[in-house]
KEPA-722330 format. One record per residue (C-alpha): y, z, x; residue in one letter. Coordinates in nm, 4 decimals, m for minus. Each point is the difference from the previous one (the first is absolute). Example, Ala and Ser with C-alpha at 12.3 -4.5 7.8 and 13.67 -1.06 7.14 Angstrom:
{y:m0.4500, z:0.7800, x:1.2300, torba:A} .
{y:0.3440, z:m0.0660, x:0.1370, torba:S} .
//
This chain:
{y:11.6924, z:1.8104, x:16.3068, torba:M} .
{y:0.1658, z:0.0369, x:m0.3385, torba:L} .
{y:m0.0831, z:m0.2033, x:m0.2550, torba:N} .
{y:0.2854, z:m0.0076, x:m0.2825, torba:V} .
{y:m0.0266, z:m0.2728, x:m0.2983, torba:A} .
{y:0.2877, z:m0.1321, x:m0.1721, torba:F} .
{y:m0.0292, z:m0.1261, x:m0.3353, torba:T} .
{y:0.2560, z:m0.2200, x:m0.1826, torba:K} .
{y:0.1794, z:0.1506, x:m0.3016, torba:R} .
{y:0.1886, z:m0.1376, x:m0.2770, torba:N} .
{y:0.3561, z:0.0665, x:0.0415, torba:P} .
{y:0.0027, z:0.1003, x:m0.3773, torba:F} .
{y:m0.2054, z:0.2965, x:0.0572, torba:D} .
{y:0.2493, z:0.1826, x:0.1713, torba:Y} .
{y:0.3141, z:m0.0927, x:m0.2846, torba:V} .
{y:m0.3019, z:0.1708, x:m0.2724, torba:R} .
{y:m0.0606, z:0.3196, x:0.2421, torba:S} .
{y:0.3390, z:0.0099, x:0.0033, torba:K} .
{y:0.0767, z:0.0511, x:m0.4152, torba:M} .
{y:m0.3579, z:0.1228, x:m0.0006, torba:F} .
{y:0.2209, z:0.3101, x:0.2096, torba:L} .
{y:0.2846, z:0.0285, x:m0.1833, torba:R} .
{y:m0.1857, z:m0.0400, x:m0.3279, torba:L} .
{y:m0.2420, z:0.3153, x:0.1532, torba:L} .
{y:0.3674, z:0.1646, x:0.0734, torba:L} .
{y:0.1968, z:m0.0839, x:m0.3529, torba:L} .
{y:m0.3410, z:0.2128, x:m0.1717, torba:I} .
{y:0.0265, z:0.2659, x:0.2019, torba:T} .
{y:0.3902, z:0.0258, x:0.0080, torba:A} .
{y:m0.0583, z:m0.0201, x:m0.4252, torba:I} .
{y:m0.2899, z:0.2733, x:m0.0186, torba:C} .
{y:0.1916, z:0.2315, x:0.2283, torba:G} .
{y:0.3045, z:m0.0040, x:m0.2731, torba:S} .
{y:m0.1881, z:0.0217, x:m0.3118, torba:V} .
{y:m0.3129, z:0.1407, x:0.0669, torba:G} .
{y:m0.2930, z:m0.2499, x:m0.0056, torba:C} .
{y:m0.2998, z:0.1494, x:m0.0711, torba:T} .
{y:m0.4003, z:m0.1162, x:m0.0578, torba:V} .
{y:m0.0839, z:0.1225, x:m0.3392, torba:P} .
{y:m0.3175, z:0.2191, x:0.0308, torba:D} .
{y:m0.2233, z:m0.1136, x:m0.2822, torba:T} .
{y:m0.2951, z:0.2785, x:0.0197, torba:T} .
{y:m0.0237, z:0.2035, x:m0.3028, torba:P} .
{y:m0.0806, z:0.3709, x:0.0352, torba:L} .
{y:m0.2129, z:0.0035, x:m0.2317, torba:K} .
{y:m0.1906, z:m0.2782, x:m0.2363, torba:Q} .
{y:m0.2464, z:m0.0080, x:m0.3117, torba:W} .
{y:m0.2147, z:m0.3062, x:m0.1846, torba:R} .
{y:0.1345, z:m0.0243, x:m0.3042, torba:H} .
{y:m0.2078, z:m0.3585, x:m0.1052, torba:V} .
{y:m0.2864, z:m0.1497, x:0.1679, torba:E} .
{y:0.1384, z:m0.3777, x:m0.0739, torba:E} .
{y:0.3818, z:m0.0183, x:m0.0075, torba:G} .
{y:0.2356, z:0.1181, x:m0.2125, torba:A} .
{y:0.1862, z:m0.2096, x:m0.2947, torba:Y} .
{y:0.2854, z:0.2576, x:m0.0643, torba:A} .
{y:0.0779, z:0.3541, x:0.0732, torba:A} .
{y:0.3124, z:0.2741, x:m0.0863, torba:D} .
{y:0.0486, z:0.2865, x:0.2304, torba:I} .
{y:0.1696, z:0.3018, x:m0.2074, torba:S} .
{y:0.3267, z:0.1008, x:0.0167, torba:A} .
{y:m0.1100, z:0.3032, x:0.2612, torba:D} .
{y:m0.2721, z:m0.1945, x:0.1572, torba:G} .
{y:m0.2847, z:0.1989, x:m0.1029, torba:T} .
{y:m0.1751, z:m0.1648, x:m0.2686, torba:I} .
{y:m0.0767, z:m0.4299, x:0.0596, torba:A} .
{y:m0.1366, z:m0.2075, x:m0.2937, torba:V} .
{y:m0.2502, z:m0.2889, x:0.1577, torba:V} .
{y:m0.1065, z:m0.3042, x:m0.1694, torba:S} .
{y:m0.2606, z:m0.1426, x:0.2069, torba:G} .
{y:m0.1986, z:m0.3254, x:m0.0076, torba:V} .
{y:m0.3201, z:0.1324, x:m0.0314, torba:D} .
{y:0.0440, z:0.3469, x:m0.1553, torba:N} .
{y:0.2569, z:0.0051, x:m0.2598, torba:G} .
{y:0.3010, z:0.2226, x:m0.0162, torba:I} .
{y:m0.0651, z:0.3418, x:0.2019, torba:N} .
{y:0.2478, z:0.3070, x:0.0127, torba:V} .
{y:0.0366, z:0.2403, x:0.2997, torba:W} .
{y:0.1179, z:0.2764, x:0.1652, torba:R} .
{y:0.1080, z:m0.1478, x:0.3048, torba:I} .
{y:m0.2124, z:0.2359, x:0.2718, torba:G} .
{y:m0.3058, z:0.0282, x:m0.2128, torba:D} .
{y:m0.3493, z:m0.2016, x:0.0443, torba:S} .
{y:m0.1056, z:m0.0713, x:m0.3568, torba:E} .
{y:0.2298, z:m0.1451, x:m0.3272, torba:P} .
{y:0.1655, z:0.2187, x:m0.2243, torba:L} .
{y:m0.0099, z:m0.2705, x:m0.2717, torba:Y} .
{y:m0.1767, z:m0.3495, x:m0.0767, torba:R} .
{y:0.1375, z:m0.2287, x:m0.2493, torba:W} .
{y:m0.0578, z:m0.3304, x:m0.1036, torba:G} .
{y:0.1654, z:m0.2733, x:m0.2237, torba:H} .
{y:m0.3121, z:m0.1579, x:m0.0828, torba:Q} .
{y:m0.3415, z:0.1392, x:m0.0689, torba:S} .
{y:m0.1772, z:m0.2231, x:0.2103, torba:E} .
{y:0.0723, z:m0.2594, x:0.2386, torba:G} .
{y:0.2468, z:m0.0611, x:0.2614, torba:N} .
{y:0.3314, z:0.2234, x:0.0293, torba:N} .
{y:0.3218, z:m0.1552, x:m0.0845, torba:L} .
{y:0.2349, z:0.2111, x:0.0254, torba:V} .
{y:0.3167, z:m0.1390, x:0.2524, torba:V} .
{y:0.2541, z:0.2584, x:m0.1099, torba:S} .
{y:0.0592, z:0.4419, x:0.0335, torba:V} .
{y:0.2725, z:0.2058, x:m0.0504, torba:H} .
{y:0.0089, z:0.3649, x:0.0021, torba:I} .
{y:0.2292, z:0.2422, x:m0.1899, torba:S} .
{y:0.2109, z:0.1724, x:0.1657, torba:A} .
{y:m0.1498, z:0.3562, x:m0.0988, torba:D} .
{y:m0.3514, z:m0.1805, x:0.1054, torba:K} .
{y:m0.1251, z:0.1033, x:m0.3454, torba:R} .
{y:m0.0353, z:m0.3492, x:m0.1487, torba:F} .
{y:m0.0816, z:m0.3321, x:0.1463, torba:V} .
{y:0.0051, z:m0.3467, x:m0.1342, torba:V} .
{y:m0.2226, z:m0.3132, x:0.0934, torba:T} .
{y:m0.0070, z:m0.3408, x:m0.0499, torba:A} .
{y:m0.1658, z:m0.3455, x:0.0373, torba:D} .
{y:0.1775, z:m0.3071, x:m0.1207, torba:R} .
{y:m0.0820, z:0.0265, x:m0.3940, torba:V} .
{y:m0.0144, z:0.3381, x:m0.0122, torba:A} .
{y:0.0701, z:0.4011, x:0.0735, torba:F} .
{y:m0.1015, z:0.3337, x:m0.0310, torba:A} .
{y:0.1857, z:0.3552, x:0.0159, torba:L} .
{y:m0.1956, z:0.3063, x:0.1601, torba:W} .
{y:0.0072, z:0.3511, x:m0.0108, torba:D} .
{y:0.0289, z:0.2011, x:0.3595, torba:M} .
{y:m0.1109, z:0.2772, x:m0.0908, torba:E} .
{y:m0.2726, z:m0.0902, x:m0.2458, torba:T} .
{y:m0.1104, z:m0.3388, x:0.1597, torba:G} .
{y:m0.0337, z:m0.1683, x:m0.3285, torba:E} .
{y:0.1745, z:m0.3337, x:m0.1494, torba:P} .
{y:0.2822, z:0.1006, x:m0.2426, torba:V} .
{y:0.0167, z:m0.4199, x:m0.0647, torba:G} .
{y:m0.1130, z:m0.3009, x:0.0362, torba:F} .
{y:0.2695, z:m0.3038, x:m0.1085, torba:W} .
{y:m0.0649, z:m0.3886, x:0.0337, torba:R} .
{y:0.2820, z:m0.2062, x:0.0435, torba:I} .
{y:m0.0340, z:m0.3659, x:m0.1941, torba:D} .
{y:0.3217, z:m0.1703, x:0.0925, torba:E} .
{y:m0.0067, z:m0.0351, x:0.3967, torba:S} .
{y:m0.1382, z:0.1698, x:0.2734, torba:N} .
{y:0.0970, z:0.3101, x:0.1228, torba:I} .
{y:0.1835, z:0.0270, x:0.3115, torba:R} .
{y:0.0636, z:0.3854, x:0.0903, torba:D} .
{y:m0.0176, z:0.2737, x:m0.1547, torba:V} .
{y:0.1994, z:0.4095, x:0.0297, torba:A} .
{y:m0.0658, z:0.3129, x:m0.2086, torba:V} .
{y:0.2364, z:0.3263, x:m0.0394, torba:T} .
{y:m0.0493, z:0.3305, x:0.0519, torba:N} .
{y:m0.2803, z:0.1290, x:m0.2768, torba:N} .
{y:m0.0711, z:m0.3559, x:m0.0872, torba:G} .
{y:0.2310, z:0.0697, x:m0.2539, torba:R} .
{y:0.1136, z:m0.3920, x:0.0440, torba:G} .
{y:m0.1620, z:m0.3675, x:0.2028, torba:I} .
{y:0.2081, z:m0.3037, x:0.1767, torba:L} .
{y:m0.1723, z:m0.3202, x:m0.0573, torba:V} .
{y:0.1496, z:m0.2894, x:0.1915, torba:A} .
{y:m0.1828, z:m0.3094, x:m0.1264, torba:R} .
{y:0.0392, z:m0.3730, x:0.1681, torba:S} .
{y:0.2321, z:m0.1708, x:m0.3511, torba:S} .
{y:0.2504, z:0.2190, x:0.1066, torba:G} .
{y:m0.0100, z:0.3238, x:m0.2380, torba:K} .
{y:m0.0378, z:0.3128, x:0.1211, torba:V} .
{y:m0.1107, z:0.2808, x:m0.2916, torba:M} .
{y:0.0562, z:0.3345, x:0.0324, torba:F} .
{y:m0.2597, z:0.1625, x:m0.2084, torba:F} .
{y:m0.0912, z:0.3387, x:m0.0959, torba:E} .
{y:m0.3567, z:0.1138, x:m0.1358, torba:P} .
{y:0.0350, z:0.2306, x:m0.2270, torba:S} .
{y:0.3080, z:m0.1033, x:m0.1870, torba:T} .
{y:m0.1353, z:m0.3004, x:0.0113, torba:Q} .
{y:0.3654, z:m0.1076, x:0.0678, torba:R} .
{y:0.1006, z:m0.3364, x:0.1851, torba:R} .
{y:0.2162, z:m0.1270, x:0.1589, torba:L} .
{y:0.0725, z:m0.3939, x:0.1404, torba:E} .
{y:0.2571, z:m0.0753, x:0.2913, torba:F} .
{y:0.0781, z:m0.3730, x:m0.0020, torba:L} .
{y:0.2518, z:0.0330, x:0.2986, torba:G} .
{y:m0.1842, z:m0.2551, x:0.2063, torba:H} .
{y:m0.0478, z:m0.3394, x:m0.0248, torba:Q} .
{y:m0.2763, z:m0.0728, x:0.2024, torba:E} .
{y:m0.3427, z:0.1881, x:0.1295, torba:K} .
{y:0.0448, z:0.3723, x:0.0587, torba:V} .
{y:m0.1632, z:0.1221, x:0.3730, torba:N} .
{y:0.0825, z:0.3524, x:0.0109, torba:S} .
{y:0.0750, z:0.3284, x:m0.2164, torba:I} .
{y:0.0771, z:0.3300, x:0.0432, torba:D} .
{y:0.0630, z:0.2804, x:m0.2367, torba:I} .
{y:0.2423, z:0.3057, x:0.1251, torba:S} .
{y:m0.2661, z:0.3230, x:m0.0985, torba:P} .
{y:0.1855, z:0.1562, x:m0.3475, torba:N} .
{y:m0.0197, z:m0.3748, x:m0.1607, torba:G} .
{y:0.3355, z:m0.0862, x:m0.0661, torba:K} .
{y:0.0754, z:m0.2383, x:0.2290, torba:Y} .
{y:m0.2081, z:m0.3430, x:0.1150, torba:A} .
{y:0.0749, z:m0.2061, x:0.3695, torba:L} .
{y:m0.1427, z:m0.3389, x:m0.0560, torba:T} .
{y:0.0037, z:m0.3160, x:0.2155, torba:G} .
{y:m0.1374, z:m0.3795, x:m0.0374, torba:G} .
{y:0.0594, z:m0.3724, x:0.0514, torba:N} .
{y:0.3245, z:m0.0112, x:m0.1102, torba:D} .
{y:0.1581, z:0.1359, x:0.3358, torba:Y} .
{y:0.1233, z:0.2894, x:m0.2017, torba:L} .
{y:m0.1104, z:0.4277, x:m0.0436, torba:A} .
{y:0.1079, z:0.1974, x:m0.2808, torba:Y} .
{y:0.0541, z:0.3645, x:m0.0866, torba:L} .
{y:m0.0565, z:0.0708, x:m0.3356, torba:W} .
{y:m0.0252, z:0.2360, x:m0.2572, torba:S} .
{y:m0.3018, z:0.0654, x:m0.1694, torba:T} .
{y:0.1211, z:0.1470, x:m0.3339, torba:E} .
{y:0.1771, z:m0.3257, x:m0.0297, torba:T} .
{y:m0.0616, z:m0.2479, x:0.2218, torba:G} .
{y:0.4113, z:0.0158, x:0.1112, torba:Q} .
{y:0.0174, z:m0.1294, x:0.3184, torba:I} .
{y:0.1364, z:0.2288, x:0.2288, torba:L} .
{y:0.0691, z:m0.1782, x:0.3318, torba:H} .
{y:m0.0985, z:m0.3422, x:0.1453, torba:T} .
{y:m0.1606, z:m0.0555, x:0.3248, torba:F} .
{y:0.0621, z:m0.3768, x:0.1471, torba:T} .
{y:m0.1329, z:m0.1893, x:0.2743, torba:H} .
{y:m0.0229, z:m0.3609, x:0.1188, torba:P} .
{y:m0.3983, z:m0.0549, x:m0.0282, torba:T} .
{y:m0.3277, z:0.1666, x:m0.2589, torba:R} .
{y:0.0481, z:0.3812, x:0.0165, torba:V} .
{y:m0.3322, z:0.1008, x:0.1497, torba:T} .
{y:0.0283, z:0.3897, x:m0.0087, torba:K} .
{y:0.1787, z:0.2187, x:m0.1773, torba:V} .
{y:m0.0561, z:0.4215, x:m0.0023, torba:A} .
{y:0.1935, z:0.2834, x:m0.1099, torba:L} .
{y:0.0654, z:0.3510, x:0.1683, torba:D} .
{y:m0.1657, z:0.2641, x:m0.2131, torba:D} .
{y:0.3232, z:0.2484, x:0.1002, torba:E} .
{y:0.1723, z:m0.2307, x:m0.2247, torba:G} .
{y:0.2103, z:m0.1100, x:0.3142, torba:R} .
{y:m0.0740, z:m0.3813, x:0.1301, torba:F} .
{y:m0.1570, z:m0.2697, x:m0.1096, torba:A} .
{y:m0.1240, z:m0.2842, x:0.1843, torba:F} .
{y:m0.0232, z:m0.3794, x:0.0249, torba:T} .
{y:m0.1410, z:m0.2484, x:0.1898, torba:A} .
{y:m0.0437, z:m0.3637, x:m0.0443, torba:D} .
{y:m0.1825, z:m0.2784, x:0.1836, torba:S} .
{y:0.1572, z:m0.0765, x:0.2777, torba:Q} .
{y:0.2627, z:0.2031, x:0.2003, torba:S} .
{y:0.1998, z:0.2756, x:m0.2598, torba:K} .
{y:m0.1173, z:0.3522, x:m0.0283, torba:S} .
{y:0.2110, z:0.2480, x:m0.1320, torba:Q} .
{y:0.0482, z:0.3648, x:m0.0861, torba:I} .
{y:0.2519, z:0.0523, x:m0.3108, torba:W} .
{y:0.1027, z:0.2929, x:m0.1119, torba:N} .
{y:m0.1219, z:0.0881, x:m0.3361, torba:V} .
{y:0.2836, z:0.0997, x:m0.1698, torba:Q} .
{y:0.2641, z:m0.2239, x:0.1453, torba:T} .
{y:m0.2421, z:m0.3007, x:m0.0068, torba:G} .
{y:0.2429, z:m0.0432, x:0.3684, torba:Q} .
{y:m0.2588, z:m0.0893, x:0.2936, torba:P} .
{y:m0.0535, z:0.3252, x:0.2606, torba:V} .
{y:m0.1396, z:m0.2475, x:0.2437, torba:S} .
{y:m0.1876, z:m0.3119, x:0.1046, torba:S} .
{y:m0.2857, z:m0.0018, x:0.2048, torba:L} .
{y:m0.0115, z:m0.1034, x:0.3873, torba:N} .
{y:m0.2555, z:m0.2237, x:0.1100, torba:Y} .
{y:0.0282, z:m0.3480, x:0.1829, torba:I} .
{y:m0.3042, z:m0.2035, x:m0.2051, torba:A} .
{y:0.0997, z:m0.2385, x:m0.2552, torba:R} .
{y:m0.2593, z:0.1435, x:m0.2021, torba:Q} .
{y:m0.1320, z:0.3343, x:m0.0875, torba:K} .
{y:m0.2487, z:0.1120, x:m0.3172, torba:I} .
{y:0.0257, z:0.2691, x:m0.1307, torba:F} .
{y:m0.3825, z:0.1831, x:m0.1377, torba:T} .
{y:0.1417, z:0.3935, x:m0.1255, torba:D} .
{y:0.3052, z:0.1372, x:0.0684, torba:V} .
{y:0.0436, z:0.4217, x:0.0151, torba:E} .
{y:0.3068, z:0.1813, x:0.0272, torba:F} .
{y:m0.0055, z:0.3596, x:0.2013, torba:S} .
{y:0.0632, z:0.2673, x:m0.2217, torba:K} .
{y:0.3474, z:0.0905, x:0.2604, torba:D} .
{y:0.1550, z:m0.3138, x:m0.0889, torba:G} .
{y:m0.0209, z:m0.0763, x:0.3610, torba:K} .
{y:m0.2711, z:m0.3012, x:0.0514, torba:Y} .
{y:m0.1722, z:m0.2577, x:m0.1941, torba:L} .
{y:m0.3866, z:m0.0874, x:0.0734, torba:L} .
{y:m0.0832, z:m0.3745, x:m0.0735, torba:T} .
{y:m0.3537, z:m0.1692, x:0.0100, torba:G} .
{y:m0.0777, z:m0.3822, x:0.0751, torba:S} .
{y:m0.2355, z:m0.2403, x:m0.0181, torba:P} .
{y:m0.0572, z:m0.0216, x:0.3664, torba:S} .
{y:m0.1413, z:0.3326, x:0.1432, torba:R} .
{y:0.3008, z:0.1166, x:0.0713, torba:K} .
{y:0.2001, z:0.3296, x:m0.1884, torba:A} .
{y:0.3508, z:0.0426, x:0.1349, torba:Y} .
{y:0.2315, z:0.3521, x:m0.0564, torba:L} .
{y:0.3628, z:m0.0458, x:m0.0581, torba:W} .
{y:0.3442, z:0.1325, x:0.0126, torba:D} .
{y:0.1680, z:0.0195, x:m0.3618, torba:I} .
{y:0.3435, z:0.0324, x:0.1242, torba:E} .
{y:0.0085, z:m0.2366, x:0.2876, torba:T} .
{y:m0.3303, z:m0.2672, x:m0.1088, torba:G} .
{y:m0.1585, z:m0.0005, x:0.3426, torba:D} .
{y:m0.3556, z:0.0728, x:0.1135, torba:Q} .
{y:m0.1224, z:0.2621, x:0.1481, torba:I} .
{y:m0.3503, z:m0.0369, x:0.0149, torba:Q} .
{y:m0.2461, z:m0.2877, x:m0.0457, torba:S} .
{y:m0.3645, z:0.1050, x:m0.0799, torba:I} .
{y:m0.3026, z:m0.2467, x:0.0110, torba:Q} .
{y:m0.3171, z:0.1079, x:m0.2268, torba:V} .
{y:m0.3886, z:m0.1007, x:0.0495, torba:A} .
{y:m0.0585, z:m0.3371, x:m0.1183, torba:V} .
{y:m0.2902, z:m0.0971, x:m0.2170, torba:R} .
{y:m0.2562, z:m0.1903, x:0.1850, torba:E} .
{y:m0.1910, z:m0.1750, x:m0.2941, torba:T} .
{y:0.2292, z:m0.2403, x:0.0005, torba:I} .
{y:0.1447, z:m0.2502, x:0.2262, torba:S} .
{y:0.2171, z:m0.0398, x:0.1623, torba:P} .
{y:m0.0016, z:0.3807, x:m0.0089, torba:P} .
{y:0.2846, z:0.2015, x:m0.1215, torba:T} .
{y:0.1295, z:0.2137, x:m0.2750, torba:S} .
{y:0.2434, z:0.0891, x:m0.2845, torba:V} .
{y:0.1835, z:0.3264, x:m0.0334, torba:V} .
{y:m0.0616, z:0.1176, x:m0.3653, torba:Y} .
{y:0.1542, z:0.3459, x:0.0065, torba:G} .
{y:0.1808, z:0.2267, x:0.2734, torba:V} .
{y:0.1126, z:0.3556, x:m0.0757, torba:G} .
{y:0.1377, z:0.2991, x:0.1591, torba:F} .
{y:m0.1550, z:0.2835, x:0.0252, torba:L} .
{y:0.0910, z:0.3658, x:m0.0402, torba:P} .
{y:0.0296, z:0.0668, x:0.4283, torba:N} .
{y:0.2232, z:m0.3365, x:m0.0151, torba:G} .
{y:m0.3168, z:m0.2553, x:0.1346, torba:N} .
{y:m0.0195, z:m0.3181, x:m0.1262, torba:I} .
{y:m0.3112, z:m0.0527, x:m0.2023, torba:V} .
{y:m0.1704, z:m0.3704, x:m0.0818, torba:T} .
{y:m0.2138, z:m0.2548, x:m0.1705, torba:E} .
{y:m0.0728, z:m0.2789, x:0.0671, torba:S} .
{y:m0.1965, z:m0.3320, x:m0.1382, torba:S} .
{y:m0.2627, z:0.1517, x:0.3035, torba:S} .
{y:m0.1314, z:0.2642, x:m0.2216, torba:G} .
{y:0.1604, z:0.2281, x:0.2278, torba:L} .
{y:0.2038, z:0.3184, x:m0.0277, torba:A} .
{y:0.1976, z:0.0341, x:0.2952, torba:E} .
{y:0.2149, z:0.2947, x:0.0626, torba:V} .
{y:0.2844, z:m0.0587, x:0.3014, torba:W} .
{y:0.2366, z:0.2216, x:0.2210, torba:Q} .
{y:0.3291, z:m0.0605, x:m0.1037, torba:R} .
{y:0.2836, z:m0.0730, x:0.1718, torba:E} .
{y:0.2520, z:0.2327, x:0.0891, torba:R} .
//
C-alpha cells in the first residue's frame, strides 16, 4: 500500500514562488540584453610591498613604479615585479611613519610625500631628498609634483592652495576656495592646477597668474579631482552621485560616470594614454574601468583585503595602466596586484 503524506501549505507560498520566478526571468532577460557578468577578481600576479598595511600609495603613469607609505616600514619605492625596494625613505629619523599623501611626477623623476605638517621632495634617479618643508598655518590635505620636480602643489585645510618652486623659492597662493580643499592635481608641465573642496567647487587655474580658467560646480562637496597627463580631460567627483569628465580645453562636460549607487567615493584616478578609458580606485576594495566617451562601467575589480583590521577590507590607494594595457593596483592591504583588463 502506497502511503502519501500531504502537508498543509501557506497560500502565500504560491504567490512568493510566482514572484521569485518572475524576478528570475526578469534578471535573465536583462543580463541577456546587456551582458551581465560576474567580475573576475583573481589577480594575474601579486607582490607584497608592506607587511602591516599602508597609509598611502601612488603608481606611476606607466604602471611600473609604486611608492608606498607603510604602517611599519616608512616609505618604500618599488619597481613593480621586483622582490626588493629601490629606496627606503622616511620623514622622521625615528618613531612612527605618518606620511599620508604620495604623488609621483608624470615623468617618474620626482616624488613628493607629505604628512599633516610637512612635505618632502625626492629625486628618483639618486634616491636622495631634494628638500623638506614645514607648514605652520594649517594641516596638509594633498600634494602633487610636476615633471622635473619644478613645482609642488600643496592643499591645506584652511582652503588655501600653494604652488611652490623649490629651485627659485617662488610661491603663489590660490585663494579661490572658501572652505577646506580635499583633492588637487597638477599638469605635468606645472602650468595648470585642478583643485576641489568643501565649497562644492572645483577650479582649473593657472599656476603662473592664479587666474581661474574653468569652474566646475557640484551639488555637494568635491572629494576627488584629476587631470589627464595628455591635457585632454579633467575629472571631478563629489560626495554623493556626480562624477564628471570634462573637456579641459573648453570646460564642457564629456560624460558622467553611470552607476546606480547613491554614493561613490574615489581614492585615485588615472586616464589611459589613448584617451579611451578611465581607471578609478575606491575605499571599498574596488577598482573600476570606465569608458570615457559614454561614462559606462566596463570592469569591476576587487582587491585583496587587509586582514589585520576588522572587518577585513582594503582601500585602493593607487591604480595604473601597464604598458601592455593590463591594470595594476596598490592598496592598504600592502599588496600590488596585476589584473587582466577586459577588452
